[in-house]
KOLSE-159022 format. One line per field, with one value per residue (C-alpha): residue in one letter; x, z, y; residue number from 0. Coordinates in steps of 0.1 Angstrom, whole numbers, always signed. Last residue first. Layout:
BEGIN
code [A  ...]
u [X  ...]
w [Z  ...]
v [Y  ...]
pos [NUM  ...]
***
This chain:
BEGIN
code [A  G  Y  K  K  I  L  K  P  L  N  K  N  V  E  L  L  G  T  Y  T  V  L  L  V  L  N  E  N  E  N  L  E  L  I  A  N  E  L  S  L  S  V  K  P  T  N  D  F  V  E  L  L  S  P  N  F  G  A  H  K  L  R  L  A  I  D  Y  S  R  T  G  T  T  Y  I  V  N  Q  F  D  K  L  A  E  F  D  A  D  W  L  W  S  V  D  R  G  D  A  Y  N  D  N  V  S  V  V  M  R  A  N  K  L  N  K  L  G  R  L  V  E  S  A  G  V  P  N  K  I  L  H  I  T  L  S  G  G  N  N  L  K  V  K  Q  H  R  G  F  V  P  S  Y  E  N  L  A  S  E  I  S  N  P  E  V  G  S  I  L  A  G  T  I  A  G  L  V  N  Y  A  N  Y  L  G  T  L  N  T  Q  F  I  Y  S  K  D  K  Y  R  V  D  L  I  N  K  D  T  Q  V  I  V  R  A  T  V  D  P  T  Q  R  K  F  G  C  R  C  F  W  D  G  L  Q  A  Y  Y  R  K  S  Y  L  I  Q  E  N  C  A  P  C  H  L  S  E  S  P  S  K  S  N  R  E  Y  N  G  T  Y  D  V  S  T  I  G  F  Y  I  F  K  D  R  N  Y  N  L  K  Q  A  I  E  C  L  A  P  D  D  A  N  L  V  I  K  I  D  P  N  L  E  I  G  K  I  I  K  E  R  A  I  D  M  E  G  Y  R  D  L  Q  D  R  F  L  N  T  V  I  I  Y  D  F  V  F  K  N  S  I  R  S  F  Y  A  E  D  C  E  L  V  V  G  A  G  E  I  G  G  T  K  Q  W  R  S  Y  L  S  K  S  I  A  T  V  I  G  N  P  M  N  A  G  L  K  N  N  I  I  Q  M  G  G  K  T  L  I  E  T  L  V  T  S  T  T  T  K  G  N  T  G  T  I  A  F  R  P  H  D  I  Y  N  N  C  D  K  L  F  S  P  Y  Y  K  Q  V  I  K  G  P  F  S  T  A  E  F  N  L  F  N  L  T  K  S  T  I  N  S  I  K  L  A  N  K  F  K  S  M]
u [+75  +93  +107  +145  +149  +118  +131  +165  +147  +125  +154  +155  +117  +113  +135  +117  +83  +95  +103  +68  +45  +36  +6  +18  -6  +5  -13  -17  -14  +6  +9  +28  +52  +83  +66  +60  +97  +107  +83  +97  +132  +120  +106  +139  +128  +124  +100  +98  +81  +46  +24  -13  -37  -42  -52  -84  -91  -116  -103  -88  -66  -57  -47  -26  -7  -2  +13  +34  +50  +59  +95  +83  +65  +31  +22  -15  -24  -57  -94  -99  -131  -118  -99  -123  -120  -87  -106  -80  -86  -67  -37  -36  -20  +13  +30  +66  +56  +66  +94  +107  +107  +77  +76  +45  +45  +13  +20  -11  -20  -43  -68  -97  -100  -135  -122  -92  -107  -119  -85  -70  -97  -91  -53  -57  -82  -63  -28  +3  -5  +15  +1  +21  +6  +26  +12  +2  +14  +41  +67  +53  +38  +45  +18  +21  -12  +7  +39  +64  +46  +13  +15  -2  -8  -46  -45  -19  -40  -72  -55  -39  -74  -88  -64  -41  -48  -31  -65  -75  -43  -46  -82  -72  -47  -72  -97  -70  -64  -101  -107  -78  -96  -127  -108  -89  -61  -65  -79  -108  -119  -152  -154  -183  -183  -202  -169  -156  -175  -157  -174  -148  -144  -124  -106  -100  -128  -150  -158  -180  -175  -195  -169  -169  -145  -154  -169  -198  -184  -195  -219  -226  -263  -266  -279  -244  -235  -215  -215  -188  -155  -154  -142  -157  -184  -209  -239  -265  -240  -239  -211  -214  -221  -192  -212  -191  -162  -187  -176  -159  -163  -135  -143  -128  -129  -156  -167  -196  -196  -170  -158  -173  -185  -199  -200  -216  -205  -221  -212  -174  -154  -129  -125  -104  -96  -81  -113  -133  -114  -90  -101  -71  -87  -120  -103  -81  -110  -128  -101  -113  -147  -133  -156  -144  -109  -90  -69  -53  -39  -6  +1  +7  +33  +43  +6  +3  +30  +14  -19  -3  +13  -20  -37  -11  -16  -54  -52  -38  -1  +23  +51  +36  +2  +13  -17  -53  -68  -66  -74  -58  -45  -34  -11  -7  +17  +45  +74  +103  +121  +95  +74  +97  +98  +60  +54  +74  +45  +24  +51  +54  +49  +64  +51  +76  +81  +110  +126  +160  +190  +210  +235  +207  +214  +240  +222  +188  +203  +218  +184  +167  +193  +191  +153  +149  +176  +163  +128  +142  +162  +132  +108  +88  +108  +79  +98  +83  +100  +87  +104  +81  +87  +54  +39  +4  +16  +41  +13  -7  +22  +31  -5  -6  +27  +16  -18  -4  +24  +1  -27  -32  -24  -23  +2  +8  +29  +26  +48  +36  +58  +96  +124  +157  +156  +132  +159  +178  +156  +162  +200  +203  +222  +248  +273  +252  +221  +237  +248  +213  +199  +223  +210  +173  +165  +198  +191  +222  +238  +273  +274  +240  +253  +284  +263  +239  +267  +284  +252  +243  +278  +276  +243  +258  +287  +261  +247  +282  +289  +255]
w [+148  +116  +92  +92  +111  +94  +60  +67  +80  +48  +24  +18  +21  -5  -29  -24  -27  -60  -72  -63  -75  -53  -38  -12  +10  +28  +58  +67  +104  +95  +58  +35  +10  +25  +26  -12  -18  +4  -15  -48  -35  -21  -55  -72  -105  -119  -148  -144  -111  -122  -102  -108  -90  -122  -139  -118  -117  -142  -147  -180  -161  -136  -164  -181  -148  -144  -179  -173  -141  -159  -146  -112  -101  -99  -73  -64  -49  -30  -35  -46  -66  -95  -71  -73  -111  -106  -107  -122  -157  -174  -150  -161  -194  -175  -193  -182  -150  -116  -111  -147  -143  -153  -124  -112  -83  -71  -44  -25  -4  +26  +46  +36  +21  +8  -21  -2  +8  -27  -41  -22  -36  -71  -69  -58  -85  -114  -106  -87  -60  -27  -1  +21  +47  +58  +88  +101  +131  +110  +126  +106  +120  +98  +85  +65  +48  +31  +23  +40  +71  +89  +127  +145  +183  +183  +157  +178  +210  +193  +177  +210  +227  +199  +208  +180  +168  +134  +117  +137  +127  +90  +91  +110  +83  +55  +75  +79  +41  +34  +58  +42  +8  +26  +37  +69  +88  +123  +132  +154  +162  +175  +178  +171  +176  +155  +141  +130  +129  +127  +135  +119  +128  +105  +114  +107  +83  +93  +75  +95  +84  +90  +88  +78  +83  +69  +38  +19  -16  -42  -68  -95  -98  -136  -131  -118  -84  -66  -31  -35  -51  -88  -84  -51  -27  -49  -32  -50  -78  -113  -132  -170  -186  -192  -180  -151  -150  -147  -165  -153  -167  -147  -126  -125  -91  -88  -53  -38  +0  +2  +38  +53  +86  +87  +61  +66  +48  +49  +46  +39  +30  +41  +26  +39  +13  +16  +34  +2  -15  -43  -79  -85  -116  -98  -66  -85  -108  -78  -75  -102  -84  -56  -26  -14  -6  -6  +20  +5  +28  +15  +15  -23  -23  -60  -70  -51  -72  -104  -93  -85  -119  -136  -117  -128  -164  -160  -148  -181  -188  -158  -168  -196  -181  -149  -128  -137  -105  -86  -49  -14  -19  +14  +11  +40  +53  +30  +16  +1  -32  -59  -36  -44  -82  -82  -64  -89  -109  -78  -60  -26  +8  +33  +68  +83  +114  +138  +160  +145  +140  +172  +193  +208  +198  +170  +155  +157  +138  +112  +107  +102  +77  +58  +57  +46  +19  +6  +2  -16  -40  -47  -54  -26  -15  +5  +33  +58  +44  +75  +99  +128  +164  +179  +212  +200  +198  +172  +153  +153  +141  +114  +102  +100  +82  +57  +50  +46  +22  +1  -2  -40  -67  -50  -27  +10  +18  +53  +72  +108  +117  +121  +96  +100  +77  +52  +48  +28  -2  +1  +3  -25  -48  -21  -33  -61  -39  -11  -35  -49  -14  -4  -35  -25  +5  +11  -2  -8  +15  +10  +46  +41  +11  +31  +61  +39  +20  +53  +68  +37  +35  +72  +66  +36  +59  +83  +55  +45  +81  +84]
v [+220  +210  +235  +230  +197  +184  +194  +177  +145  +146  +144  +107  +104  +131  +113  +80  +98  +113  +78  +65  +93  +122  +140  +165  +184  +216  +232  +268  +277  +309  +314  +290  +304  +288  +254  +256  +263  +234  +211  +222  +214  +181  +171  +171  +156  +191  +195  +233  +240  +250  +273  +270  +294  +314  +282  +278  +241  +229  +193  +205  +229  +201  +178  +205  +211  +173  +171  +203  +188  +155  +152  +162  +194  +210  +236  +241  +274  +279  +277  +241  +241  +220  +197  +167  +170  +153  +121  +98  +85  +114  +110  +73  +85  +87  +58  +55  +37  +50  +25  +31  +69  +89  +114  +132  +157  +175  +201  +214  +244  +243  +262  +240  +204  +195  +173  +160  +126  +120  +130  +100  +77  +90  +86  +49  +42  +59  +47  +58  +83  +83  +107  +131  +154  +185  +204  +238  +259  +276  +253  +223  +191  +160  +136  +104  +95  +66  +85  +63  +53  +59  +57  +29  +34  +30  +2  -17  -14  -26  -56  -65  -63  -85  -114  -125  -161  -159  -161  -129  -111  -118  -106  -75  -67  -71  -50  -23  -22  -22  +7  +24  +25  +38  +69  +77  +59  +71  +37  +25  -10  -24  -62  -86  -123  -148  -164  -130  -96  -63  -30  -7  +30  +52  +84  +121  +130  +102  +69  +45  +9  -22  -50  -86  -116  -150  -132  -148  -153  -127  -141  -167  -172  -167  -132  -122  -109  -81  -67  -40  -31  -24  +12  +24  +12  -6  -23  -46  -49  -65  -83  -84  -117  -141  -172  -186  -161  -133  -102  -70  -35  -19  +11  +45  +61  +88  +79  +97  +104  +131  +134  +166  +151  +116  +87  +53  +21  -13  -50  -48  -79  -105  -140  -169  -196  -231  -243  -238  -266  -256  -249  -228  -212  -203  -191  -168  -159  -143  -117  -93  -96  -74  -74  -108  -94  -126  -145  -176  -203  -218  -255  -258  -229  -229  -229  -196  -180  -191  -177  -143  -142  -151  -123  -98  -108  -107  -71  -58  -53  -51  -28  -6  -10  +7  -1  -12  -25  -58  -59  -67  -103  -117  -147  -171  -198  -188  -210  -191  -200  -202  -180  -151  -155  -161  -129  -108  -93  -88  -69  -86  -70  -94  -101  -124  -146  -143  -170  -179  -156  -162  -143  -122  -86  -90  -120  -102  -72  -95  -113  -79  -67  -100  -101  -65  -67  -101  -85  -54  -76  -98  -70  -53  -23  -9  +8  -16  -47  -66  -91  -100  -112  -121  -108  -98  -62  -75  -92  -60  -37  -62  -64  -26  -25  -52  -36  -1  -13  -35  -10  -9  -34  -68  -86  -93  -125  -137  -162  -169  -186  -188  -179  -197  -228  -212  -185  -211  -205  -167  -172  -197  -173  -165  -139  -125  -129  -109  -81  -77  -77  -49  -29  -30  -7  +10  +45  +66  +92  +79  +68  +51  +32  +20  +10  -10  -27  -37  -50  -70  -85  -95  -112  -131  -141  -155  -177  -188  -198  -216]
pos [465  464  463  462  461  460  459  458  457  456  455  454  453  452  451  450  449  448  447  446  445  444  443  442  441  440  439  438  437  436  435  434  433  432  431  430  429  428  427  426  425  424  423  422  421  420  419  418  417  416  415  414  413  412  411  410  409  408  407  406  405  404  403  402  401  400  399  398  397  396  395  394  393  392  391  390  389  388  387  386  385  384  383  382  381  380  379  378  377  376  375  374  373  372  371  370  369  368  367  366  365  364  363  362  361  360  359  358  357  356  355  354  353  352  351  350  349  348  347  346  345  344  343  342  341  340  339  338  337  336  335  334  333  332  331  330  329  328  327  326  325  324  323  322  321  320  319  318  317  316  315  314  313  312  311  310  309  308  307  306  305  304  303  302  301  300  299  298  297  296  295  294  293  292  291  290  289  288  287  286  285  284  283  282  281  280  279  278  277  276  275  274  273  272  271  270  269  268  267  266  265  264  263  262  261  260  259  258  257  256  255  254  253  252  251  250  249  248  247  246  245  244  243  242  241  240  239  238  237  236  235  234  233  232  231  230  229  228  227  226  225  224  223  222  221  220  219  218  217  216  215  214  213  212  211  210  209  208  207  206  205  204  203  202  201  200  199  198  197  196  195  194  193  192  191  190  189  188  187  186  185  184  183  182  181  180  179  178  177  176  175  174  173  172  171  170  169  168  167  166  165  164  163  162  161  160  159  158  157  156  155  154  153  152  151  150  149  148  147  146  145  144  143  142  141  140  139  138  137  136  135  134  133  132  131  130  129  128  127  126  125  124  123  122  121  120  119  118  117  116  115  114  113  112  111  110  109  108  107  106  105  104  103  102  101  100  99  98  97  96  95  94  93  92  91  90  89  88  87  86  85  84  83  82  81  80  79  78  77  76  75  74  73  72  71  70  69  68  67  66  65  64  63  62  61  60  59  58  57  56  55  54  53  52  51  50  49  48  47  46  45  44  43  42  41  40  39  38  37  36  35  34  33  32  31  30  29  28  27  26  25  24  23  22  21  20  19  18  17  16  15  14  13  12  11  10  9  8  7  6  5  4  3  2  1  0]
***
């Protein structure tokens, strides 16, 4: 125990030192902890309570995990969550060690908290090799950073390997994604090991764009290798799918009828023959899936529906996932992370009919972003071709995104290129200064740019916030 607590002290000291030096402290403390105490994550099994959730998949991990954390907390549970999205082993150890240290200082003990841990799909097996989970929620599988992950089947195999290392784990899958069906096929577990969630219908109101242009994978049936077909297709490869051979989407245990509005989503959720209406300020169909995954995790954990409703009503988006800040000009700044064709296309879908706004699009090609930015040509930037105001481009690939917007049909006279600067917050400040009264600003940004903006956001809010 003494060495374990010493590791917590080391994490705290490292974090405070980094914060004093104005550096991020989301991963490095975990690296130092593991150097000092290599079995730290394994020994966390002795101190972490239940439930223990892992959240993985290509898109929606951060939103799903933070929404689930909010719900479980509202349901009376103590939960540790890596809410800033540092989802590799060092980031996860950092989040756990900082939280346990805080509990130790407040209560004198470190036991009693469960976890909801967002896990990078490529690193999940390295985490589950040491830490035992009760549940894993897999959101979806799309093409993402091919230079890091390879094709989808590589990511899927890594997830399967991680599940096999936790033989008692329950597996929560998005039934609407046929790319996930092979997880169940290859594991060949009994049906009661799996919990499925899925959407049964979608209605759109207001000016939200009804037609998705997200790129879709051409997926084949794992039973007969024929191409997957659809009776309903919502976006990308997500929908009610089937094959002529009889193989088809699993009947979901938790379903939702979704109403997508400009400023909110309404979910009519059905579970165990009971229906519940939930509302969330997270917009877009992709966020309806994230929220449904979190609701599923909460329901199987025994959280009462009124606690779920209360948590969703109070939830505030975090760290660039539809994060909104009021500005002193009467408008607002909204921040969206974009990192792959499907995720970017669904964000752009929600912005297609945007009025009274300017936009900053920032693309970096650092390691954490993915060196290969060819995905820009698969994302639906054509959604912005009729955008009537200025778009600023920035980041290390500012000219690439400017060229992409020009080929998408956007008016090049409205393009303003900030010259390949990695300092996104400087470009953002320049754009804020040019806003008219009550005019809004939307930032689309890749991962390392988002980290830099998040670091400098308090200064921007102090200077330009309402």
